[in-house]
C-alpha positions as a Python dict, from the first residue, in 0.01 Angstrom:
ca = {
    (1, 'M'): (0, 0, 0),
    (2, 'N'): (-194, 288, -154),
    (3, 'V'): (25, 593, -141),
    (4, 'N'): (92, 791, -460),
    (5, 'P'): (361, 889, -546),
    (6, 'V'): (645, 706, -371),
    (7, 'N'): (987, 848, -410),
    (8, 'K'): (1284, 619, -401),
    (9, 'S'): (1461, 846, -151),
    (10, 'S'): (1184, 805, 103),
    (11, 'V'): (1204, 427, 117),
    (12, 'K'): (1445, 244, 353),
    (13, 'S'): (1694, 11, 188),
    (14, 'I'): (1710, -350, 313),
    (15, 'E'): (2018, -567, 264),
    (16, 'A'): (1846, -876, 120),
    (17, 'L'): (2175, -1067, 65),
    (18, 'P'): (2538, -952, 117),
    (19, 'G'): (2591, -668, -121),
    (20, 'I'): (2230, -679, -248),
    (21, 'Y'): (2006, -390, -133),
    (22, 'R'): (1634, -370, -210),
    (23, 'K'): (1382, -87, -186),
    (24, 'T'): (1018, -201, -232),
    (25, 'L'): (875, 111, -393),
    (26, 'I'): (506, 51, -444),
    (27, 'Y'): (270, -239, -496),
    (28, 'N'): (-86, -366, -507),
    (29, 'S'): (-210, -721, -504),
    (30, 'N'): (-129, -762, -882),
    (31, 'M'): (214, -598, -920),
    (32, 'M'): (517, -481, -726),
    (33, 'L'): (792, -235, -818),
    (34, 'C'): (1136, -272, -658),
    (35, 'H'): (1467, -87, -691),
    (36, 'F'): (1786, -287, -631),
    (37, 'F'): (2143, -166, -577),
    (38, 'L'): (2388, -450, -623),
    (39, 'K'): (2755, -425, -529),
    (40, 'E'): (3030, -547, -763),
    (41, 'N'): (3129, -907, -696),
    (42, 'S'): (2810, -986, -506),
    (43, 'D'): (2598, -1284, -603),
    (44, 'V'): (2226, -1372, -621),
    (45, 'P'): (2223, -1750, -589),
    (46, 'L'): (2012, -1972, -814),
    (47, 'H'): (1658, -1949, -690),
    (48, 'S'): (1290, -1937, -803),
    (49, 'H'): (965, -1787, -686),
    (50, 'K'): (605, -1813, -805),
    (51, 'E'): (592, -1444, -916),
    (52, 'H'): (680, -1350, -1274),
    (53, 'Q'): (978, -1098, -1291),
    (54, 'I'): (1060, -836, -1547),
    (55, 'G'): (1369, -614, -1491),
    (56, 'Y'): (1554, -318, -1637),
    (57, 'V'): (1918, -229, -1581),
    (58, 'I'): (1956, 138, -1495),
    (59, 'K'): (2336, 109, -1474),
    (60, 'G'): (2608, -151, -1432),
    (61, 'K'): (2663, -507, -1562),
    (62, 'L'): (2530, -835, -1446),
    (63, 'Q'): (2575, -1197, -1562),
    (64, 'F'): (2242, -1377, -1527),
    (65, 'F'): (2208, -1752, -1539),
    (66, 'T'): (1915, -1999, -1541),
    (67, 'E'): (1922, -2379, -1568),
    (68, 'N'): (1933, -2349, -1947),
    (69, 'E'): (2121, -2027, -2037),
    (70, 'E'): (2347, -1743, -1934),
    (71, 'F'): (2327, -1386, -2058),
    (72, 'M'): (2486, -1051, -1987),
    (73, 'A'): (2266, -756, -1904),
    (74, 'E'): (2399, -400, -1885),
    (75, 'E'): (2274, -40, -1886),
    (76, 'G'): (1960, -12, -2095),
    (77, 'D'): (1886, -386, -2110),
    (78, 'S'): (1575, -556, -1987),
    (79, 'Y'): (1504, -921, -1897),
    (80, 'V'): (1227, -1151, -1789),
    (81, 'F'): (1200, -1464, -1567),
    (82, 'E'): (884, -1674, -1574),
    (83, 'S'): (703, -1801, -1273),
    (84, 'N'): (913, -2069, -1092),
    (85, 'E'): (1198, -2033, -1340),
    (86, 'K'): (1527, -2081, -1158),
    (87, 'H'): (1761, -1780, -1201),
    (88, 'G'): (2055, -1613, -1040),
    (89, 'A'): (2325, -1346, -1105),
    (90, 'K'): (2685, -1253, -1065),
    (91, 'I'): (2726, -877, -1025),
    (92, 'L'): (3017, -766, -1250),
    (93, 'E'): (2998, -390, -1170),
    (94, 'D'): (2812, -177, -915),
    (95, 'S'): (2457, -195, -1058),
    (96, 'E'): (2112, -57, -1024),
    (97, 'V'): (1808, -240, -1153),
    (98, 'I'): (1432, -207, -1139),
    (99, 'D'): (1225, -519, -1102),
    (100, 'V'): (854, -570, -1142),
    (101, 'F'): (693, -877, -987),
    (102, 'S'): (350, -1012, -1072),
    (103, 'P'): (165, -1082, -848),
    (104, 'S'): (323, -894, -559),
    (105, 'R'): (576, -1076, -347),
    (106, 'E'): (451, -1122, 10),
    (107, 'D'): (807, -1156, 138),
    (108, 'Y'): (897, -803, -7),
    (109, 'K'): (613, -615, 156),
}
């Protein structure tokens, strides 16, 4: 993908899981930027992927968990998951987050 700029309103939303909606905004081979809308009471099950993930909570509240810890993230908070680190989330309020993946996720293109 090589189109600049990409506006969130021009990207179709995909329901990745029940109540979890993703827009893949822009990417190259090294990085990918995604916008997620997550409905209250939805869940992201424990999973892992080879890509590193850094996120930022635009609004809402999420309870993240890994194999070793749990933490709350809400508006203004950021978080990171290492390559192959198992993680998941319980969505406590309607939420919007931005996630960056490195390298790009083939399954999100």
